C-alpha positions in Angstrom: -50.3 109.5 149.7 -50.0 110.1 146.0 -52.5 109.9 143.1 -52.0 106.7 141.2 -50.9 107.7 137.7 -49.5 104.5 136.1 -52.8 102.9 135.2 -53.8 101.9 131.7 -57.5 101.4 131.0 -59.4 99.3 131.1 -59.1 98.4 134.7 -61.4 98.3 137.7 -61.9 100.6 140.6 -63.3 99.6 144.0 -64.7 102.7 145.8 -65.1 102.1 149.5 -66.9 105.0 151.2 -67.3 105.0 155.0 -68.7 106.8 158.0 -66.8 105.7 161.1 -67.9 105.3 164.7 -66.3 107.0 167.7 -64.5 103.8 168.6 -61.4 103.6 166.3 -59.2 101.5 168.5 -57.1 99.4 166.2 -58.7 100.9 163.1 -55.6 102.7 161.7 -53.3 99.8 162.3 -55.7 97.4 160.6 -56.1 99.7 157.6 -52.4 99.9 157.2 -52.1 96.2 157.4 -54.9 95.7 154.8 -53.2 98.1 152.4 -49.9 96.2 152.7 -51.7 92.9 152.2 -53.6 94.2 149.2 -50.4 95.2 147.5 -49.4 91.5 147.6 -52.5 90.3 145.8 -52.7 89.3 142.2 -54.1 92.1 140.0 -53.5 94.9 142.5 -52.7 98.2 140.8 -52.8 100.9 143.4 -54.8 102.7 146.1 -55.9 106.3 147.0 -57.5 107.4 150.2 -59.0 110.5 151.8 -60.8 111.3 155.0 -62.8 114.3 156.2 -66.4 113.9 157.2 -66.5 110.6 155.2 -63.7 108.3 154.2 -63.2 107.4 150.6 -60.7 104.7 149.6 -60.3 103.7 145.9 -58.3 100.6 145.1 -57.5 99.6 141.5 -57.5 96.1 140.1 -56.8 94.4 136.8 -59.9 92.1 136.8 -63.1 91.4 138.5 -61.8 88.0 139.6 -58.9 89.8 141.3 -61.4 91.8 143.3 -63.3 88.7 144.3 -60.1 87.0 145.4 -59.2 90.1 147.6 -62.8 90.1 149.0 -62.4 86.5 150.0 -58.9 86.8 151.5 -59.2 85.4 155.0 -57.4 88.3 156.7 -59.4 90.8 154.7 -62.6 89.0 155.8 -61.6 89.2 159.4 -60.9 93.0 159.1 -64.2 93.5 157.4 -66.0 91.7 160.2 -64.2 93.9 162.8 -65.2 97.0 160.8 -68.9 96.1 160.9 -68.7 95.2 164.6 -66.6 98.2 165.8 -65.5 100.9 163.4 -68.2 101.6 160.8 -71.5 103.3 161.2 -72.0 102.9 157.5 -70.2 101.9 154.4 -70.9 101.6 150.7 -68.8 99.7 148.2 -68.9 100.3 144.4 -67.1 98.5 141.7 -66.6 100.3 138.4 -64.8 99.5 135.1 -62.6 102.4 134.1 -62.7 102.9 130.3 -60.9 106.2 130.1 -58.8 108.5 132.3 -56.9 111.7 132.0 -55.2 114.1 134.4 -53.2 117.2 135.0 -50.0 117.8 137.0 -47.9 121.0 137.3 
């Protein structure tokens, strides 16, 4: 996975932080499917993800309406329900407007 570098503020970031359960059957396949589906959604700009003790996935969107449309996507809703039922002990979702960004690369 790479850092998303082609974004031009302002845009929105959805930060999804998770603690998973011991039962991860089907989790990785569903996560890959959701990432592929998100890429097809209006306003999708990119995604970054990392996992150690907690998982952090940040997806980037053009507008708040685009985020709501993704939240209400029927396949995404089904995956979210499965996550609550089987895979997550806890999660937190944060939506932020990115006003400025900068970075470094060798």
